[in-house]
N, C-alpha and C positions, 0 to 999 in steps of 0.2 A: 351478610357481607360477601362481597365478591371482588375479584380483580379482573379487569377487562382491558383489552388493548383495542382501540378503535382506529382503523385505517382511514386517514383523512385525505389521502392523495393516492394516485395511482401512477407508477412510473413504468413506462414501457421498455426503456432501454437500460435499466440498471442491472448490474451484475452483483451477485451476492458471494462474498469471499469469507473465509474464516477470519475472525477478528485478528488472529495471530499473523495473518499475511500483511497487515497494514502496520507500518512503522511511522513514527513522527521524527522529522529532522528539522530543527529550527522552527518548531511549531507547525510545520506543514506535513500533511499525511502523504506517504508514498508507498508504492509497492515495487517489488523487484521483478522485472520481466526478463525471462531467459532469452538471450540472443544466440549463444552457442553453449556447448557443454560446460564451459567454465567462465562464461561472461554474462553478467546481468546488467540491465539498464535500470537505474533508479528512476521511476516514473512518478511524477506528481499526479495526484488524483483528487477529485472532488467527491466527498463522502455524503451519503444520505443517512437513512435510519440505521440504527443498530438493533438487531433482533436475534434472540436465541443463539448467541455465540457467533452470529454472522454480521458482517458489515456490508452495507449497500455501497457500491461504487457507481456514481452517476456519470462521471466523465474522467477521461485520461487513459482509458483502456479500449482496445478493440477486441471483438469476440475471439479472434484467433491468437491473441497474446497468451503466452504460457507464463503464468504468474507463480512465483515461489510461494508455497503454502506453509513450509516449515523452515526452520533454521534462519528465519529472516532477521533475528537479532544479530546473528553472526555476520550476515551480509551488511547490515547497518553499521556494525562495528568496523568492518573492512572499509566501508565508504568513508567513515569519519577518520580512520587512521590515514587514508590516502590524502586527506586534506591537511594533515598536520604540517607538512613541509611547504604548503602552498604560499608563495610570496616571499620565501626565504632563500632564494637562490643566490649562490656566490657570484660575485662580479668577475 
């Protein structure tokens, strides 16, 4: 008996991130791209294969983007908290 992984496609422009860098919001995968020291952009991405603790990102990022690799759940929580008051402004 043996376990094998067979690569059935080749992707030239995919990036491999740690799986922890990818969060899901409303069923859509996203990563947090650093804009300044204390500002991150939640960027929707298209995912590919998952392998050995890494996640392939096929679209949504540029090679020069600085992606948060750790503490992404805290960034996701801050994003969701910022949405709590949306649409509930006083007249």
